[in-house]
C-alpha positions in Angstrom: 8.6 -12.4 8.7 5.5 -11.2 6.7 4.4 -13.1 3.6 5.2 -11.2 0.4 3.2 -13.4 -1.8 -0.5 -13.0 -1.8 -3.2 -15.4 -2.8 -3.9 -15.8 -6.5 -5.5 -12.8 -8.2 -7.0 -15.2 -10.6 -6.0 -18.4 -12.4 -2.3 -18.1 -13.3 -1.7 -14.8 -11.6 -0.3 -14.2 -8.1 0.3 -10.8 -6.5 3.6 -9.7 -5.0 3.8 -7.3 -2.1 7.0 -5.8 -0.6 7.8 -6.5 3.0 5.9 -3.3 3.9 2.7 -4.7 2.3 2.7 -2.5 -0.8 1.7 -4.1 -4.1 4.7 -4.1 -6.4 3.8 -6.5 -9.2 2.3 -9.9 -10.2 3.6 -13.2 -11.2 2.0 -14.7 -14.3 2.2 -18.3 -15.4 3.5 -18.0 -19.0 4.8 -20.9 -21.1 5.6 -23.1 -18.2 7.2 -20.6 -15.9 6.3 -17.8 -13.5 7.2 -14.4 -15.0 7.3 -11.3 -12.8 5.4 -8.2 -14.1 6.3 -5.0 -12.2 3.6 -2.6 -11.3 3.8 1.0 -10.2 1.3 3.6 -9.4 1.1 7.2 -10.7 0.4 10.3 -8.7 -3.4 9.9 -9.0 -3.3 6.2 -8.2 -3.4 4.9 -11.8 -1.8 1.6 -12.4 1.5 1.8 -14.4 2.5 -1.7 -15.8 6.3 -2.2 -16.0 7.0 0.6 -13.5 7.4 0.8 -9.7 10.3 -0.1 -7.3 11.0 -3.4 -9.0 11.1 -2.2 -12.6 14.6 -3.6 -12.9 13.2 -7.1 -12.1 10.4 -6.9 -14.7 10.2 -10.2 -16.7 12.4 -12.1 -14.1 11.3 -15.8 -14.3 11.0 -18.5 -11.7 10.3 -22.2 -12.1 8.1 -22.1 -8.9 6.8 -19.5 -6.6 9.2 -20.1 -3.7 8.9 -17.2 -1.3 12.4 -17.5 0.1 13.9 -17.4 -3.4 11.8 -14.4 -4.4 12.5 -12.6 -1.2 16.3 -13.1 -1.7 16.2 -12.0 -5.4 13.9 -9.0 -5.0 14.3 -7.6 -1.4 17.3 -6.9 0.8 16.7 -7.9 4.4 17.1 -5.0 6.8 
């Protein structure tokens, strides 16, 4: 099982990658909880906040960054 959480981008931000390794968003520490911010990419590679394959999960919150819980909530095992 590959890790879907990547090391911190900076203080209070942690990148999320799908099981294939593609960046799909970030978790941000906001008001005492981790809030997911979806990220997509346009045709020429431009970052599109709030878009991408996990748009429907944008603003989902977690008390802690538990990889098993995040994987179960965001990705279906194949």
